[in-house]
C-alpha positions in Angstrom: 191.4 9.5 133.7 193.9 11.3 132.1 191.6 12.7 129.6 190.0 14.5 132.8 193.2 16.3 133.7 194.3 17.5 130.5 190.5 18.8 129.9 190.6 20.5 133.2 194.1 22.2 132.8 193.6 23.5 129.1 190.6 25.1 130.2 191.4 26.6 133.4 194.3 28.0 131.3 191.9 29.5 128.8 189.3 30.6 131.6 192.3 32.3 133.5 193.5 34.4 130.5 190.0 35.6 129.8 189.1 36.4 133.5 192.2 37.4 135.3 191.3 41.3 134.6 187.6 40.9 135.5 188.8 38.6 138.5 190.9 41.5 139.7 188.1 44.0 139.7 185.7 41.6 141.5 188.3 41.0 144.2 188.8 45.0 144.6 185.2 45.1 145.1 184.6 42.7 147.2 187.4 43.9 149.6 185.8 47.3 149.7 182.5 45.4 150.2 183.5 43.1 153.1 186.3 45.4 154.5 188.5 42.7 154.5 190.9 40.8 151.5 188.4 40.2 149.1 190.1 36.8 148.4 189.3 33.9 150.8 190.7 30.7 151.6 189.6 27.9 153.6 190.8 24.6 154.3 188.9 21.8 153.0 189.3 18.1 152.5 190.6 17.0 149.0 191.8 14.1 147.1 192.9 10.8 149.0 191.7 13.2 151.9 194.5 15.3 151.9 193.7 19.0 153.4 194.0 21.8 151.2 193.2 25.5 150.7 190.2 26.5 148.6 189.8 30.1 147.0 187.0 31.8 146.7 186.0 35.9 146.4 185.0 36.9 149.7 181.3 37.1 150.1 180.7 37.2 154.0 180.9 40.2 156.3 181.7 39.3 160.0 182.8 36.0 160.9 184.6 34.7 158.0 184.6 31.0 159.6 180.6 31.0 159.9 178.8 28.3 158.2 175.6 28.9 156.4 173.6 28.0 159.3 175.5 30.6 162.0 173.3 33.3 162.9 177.0 35.6 162.8 177.1 34.9 158.9 175.8 37.8 156.9 176.3 37.8 153.1 177.2 41.1 151.7 175.3 42.8 149.1 177.8 42.4 146.4 178.4 38.5 147.8 174.7 37.9 147.2 175.0 38.3 143.7 178.2 36.7 143.3 177.1 33.5 144.9 173.9 33.9 142.9 175.7 33.2 139.8 178.9 31.3 140.9 181.1 34.2 140.4 182.4 33.5 144.0 184.3 30.3 142.6 186.1 31.6 139.8 189.1 31.8 142.1 189.2 28.2 142.2 190.6 28.1 138.7 194.1 28.7 140.8 192.9 25.0 142.8 192.7 23.6 139.0 195.7 24.7 137.9 197.4 23.6 141.0 196.3 20.2 140.9 194.3 20.5 143.9 190.5 20.4 142.2 189.1 19.4 139.1 186.0 21.3 137.4 183.7 18.2 138.1 183.7 16.1 141.1 182.6 15.8 144.5 182.3 19.3 146.2 185.3 19.7 148.8 183.9 19.7 152.2 185.4 21.3 155.4 186.9 18.6 158.1 184.2 16.6 159.7 182.5 15.3 156.4 184.4 13.7 153.7 187.0 13.1 156.1 184.7 10.8 158.3 183.6 8.7 155.1 183.7 4.8 155.6 183.6 1.5 153.9 182.6 2.0 150.0 181.8 5.9 150.4 185.5 6.6 150.9 185.7 6.0 147.2 184.7 9.8 146.6 188.1 10.5 147.9 189.6 8.8 145.0 189.3 11.8 142.5 189.9 15.3 142.9 186.6 17.6 144.3 185.1 19.9 141.8 183.9 23.1 141.6 180.6 21.6 140.4 178.7 18.1 140.0 175.8 16.3 140.3 175.1 16.8 144.1 176.1 20.6 143.8 173.4 20.6 140.8 170.7 18.9 142.8 171.4 21.0 145.8 171.8 24.7 143.7 169.4 26.0 146.2 170.8 24.4 149.5 170.8 27.8 151.3 167.2 28.3 150.8 166.3 24.4 151.6 168.4 24.8 155.1 166.6 28.2 156.0 163.5 26.7 156.0 164.0 23.7 158.5 164.3 24.1 162.2 167.6 22.5 162.6 169.7 23.2 159.6 172.9 21.4 161.2 170.9 18.5 162.0 169.0 18.2 158.5 172.2 18.8 156.7 173.6 15.9 158.4 171.1 13.4 158.4 169.4 14.2 155.1 171.2 16.3 152.6 174.7 14.9 153.5 173.5 11.5 153.0 172.0 12.1 149.6 175.2 13.9 148.6 177.6 11.4 149.3 175.2 8.5 147.7 175.1 11.1 144.5 178.9 11.6 144.6 179.6 7.8 144.9 177.6 7.4 141.6 179.6 10.1 139.8 182.8 8.3 140.9 181.9 5.1 139.8 180.5 6.2 136.6 183.2 8.7 135.5 183.3 10.1 131.6 184.7 13.2 130.2 181.2 13.4 128.5 179.4 13.6 131.7 181.8 16.0 133.1 181.2 18.3 130.0 177.2 17.5 130.5 177.5 18.9 134.2 179.6 22.1 133.2 176.7 22.6 130.4 174.2 22.1 133.1 176.0 24.5 135.9 176.3 27.3 133.2 173.0 26.9 131.7 
């Protein structure tokens, strides 16, 4: 959908111009807070199953490769604030500008999830992953959900992941710029 690509690119250009100076400030604070480079890169599965590096502000102290269920993961004081308001996602404007992501779409997963899709579910890989989307909105509080269950990895793999695939597949099958604008609005407000 060409209109989606044009919309993403121009919105990312505008936001990049507005957010460059605040992003430098946030990067410095993240670096001080975590005692590591404030910009975090992680390999994710993207369009057509191709791997790419996603950019985020670093919010985690200790082991940066930890998952949400890893006991060695510790979200920093500043990182908690950034995550709560989605500010840690701002560097993904780079991903939109370099063509590896979109504003709206299925969230890009680490290896072991999206790259393992089969059958009709593989349609999810036919579009660029997004910063936000319907599954992301439904599971905004995923961290809290996973903290409440006995086996977070099993719960994620058997319940949350399956529901996200269903939601994302429906999104891809019914792509619309109007819906993308709606999801962006819901993400912000």
